[in-house]
Structure formats: structure tokens, C-alpha cells
N, C-alpha and C positions, 0 to 999 in steps of 0.2 A: 791893072792897078786901080783904076777908077771904080771898077765893079767891086773890088775887095773893100775899098773905102765905103762904098755905098752899102754893102752888106753889113759892115761894122757899124755904120750909122743907124741902120734899121735895127740892129741888135741892141745898140745902146738905147734907142727910143723904147724898144720893147722892154728892156730891163728897167728903165726909168718908170714905165707904166706899171710893171710888175711890182715895184716897191710899194705902190699905193694899194695894190690888191692882195698881195701875198704877205702875210705877217712874218714869215721866216726868211725873208730876203732883205739884207741891209748893205749899205755902202757907207764907208767912212767919209768919203768926199765925192764931189762931182767929177774930179779928175779920175778917181778910181772907177767911177761908173763909165766914163768914156773909154778908159783902157780896157775894162771888162767887155764893153761892146765890141771893141776892135779885136780882142782875143777870141771872143765868142764867134765873131764873123769869120775869123781865120780858121777856127776849129770847125765851124760848119762848112767851110769851103774845102778844107783839106782832109780832116779826120773823119767827118761824118760819112762821106761816100765809102771810105774804106771800111768803117764799122758796119754800115748797112750791107755791104757786100759780104763781110765775114759772118754776119748774123742773118743772112737771107733766109735760111730755112725757118728760123724762129719768126721772122717777119711774115713769111708766107703762112705759117701755121696760125699766127695770131691775127691774120687778115690786115697786117700793116700796123697794128697797135704797138708792136715792139719798137717801132721807130720812135715813139714817144719816150720810151725808156732810154733809148740812145741819146735823144735830145736832153733828157734830164741828166744823164751821165756827163754830157758835155758841159752843162751848166755847173755841175758839181766839180768837174775837172778845172774849169776856169776859176771857180771859187777856191779850189785847192792851190792853184798857181798864184793867185792874187791875194796878198795879205789884207787888203782893205775891204774885201767882199766876203759877206757872211751868209751862208745858206744853212738853215738849221736841220734839214733832213731831206729824205727822198721826196716827200709830198710837196715841200716847198720848191724843190728843184723841178719837179714835174709840172707844177702850176706855173712856175716862171718860164719853163721851156715852152709850154703851150701858149702863153701870152706873147713871148718873143716870136714864136712861129707865126702866130696870127698877125702880129704887127709887120713882120718881114714879108709875109704873103701879101698883105694889103699894100705895103710900100712898093713891093715888086710889081704890082699891077699898075701903079701910077708912075713908076719910074720910066724915064725915056729909054727906049730900046737902042742899044749900041751894037755895032757889028764887030 
């Protein structure tokens, strides 16, 4: 449970950073941003492995770049679920997904390891 909350926190920080760098990403309020981070953390924990497994041949053919498309689709999915989150298109979702992935990777490197 703590790991899921930590993933959601890193996703929320990444989404917050992405709002400053990506013009097509907006949130109506701070609470919407936190909920979006938690939803994206849950989607990355549960849906992403299944989607990567289902699209494994595409990921292999594209040398792993198709995983970025999956991440963008998850950002779009969370925006579709959450009324206060607005993503204008695929490129905004892709840029946001890249920033969230980078922030989550950096955060995961500094987070304490739990067994």
C-alpha cells in the first residue's frame, strides 16, 4: 500500500512539473492534480504491465519506443476519467508521460527500499 501511495505521489509531482512544460496539460484545481497522480500511479501499477504484455511484439519491433505510446495512452485515460484534467492531444499526452516517467524514475532512485 505504501508503495502505491509513493508511486501516486511521484506521478503527481511529475504531472505538476509537466503543467509548466507542456501547454496542452491543465488541471482545474490542486486536488484534481493529486487525484490524477494517484489514478495515474494505480494505472501504471496495474494496467501498464498488462498493456506492455499485450503489445510486446510492437514493443520489440520498435525497440521499446511503443512503451511511450502506452504511457501516453494511460495519461489520456486518466484525463478521460477525471473531469478536471484536460489533455489537448496525443503530443501533449506523450510529453506529459515522458516527464512523469522521468520524475518517477528519479524519485524511485532516491526512495527508500522496502521489502
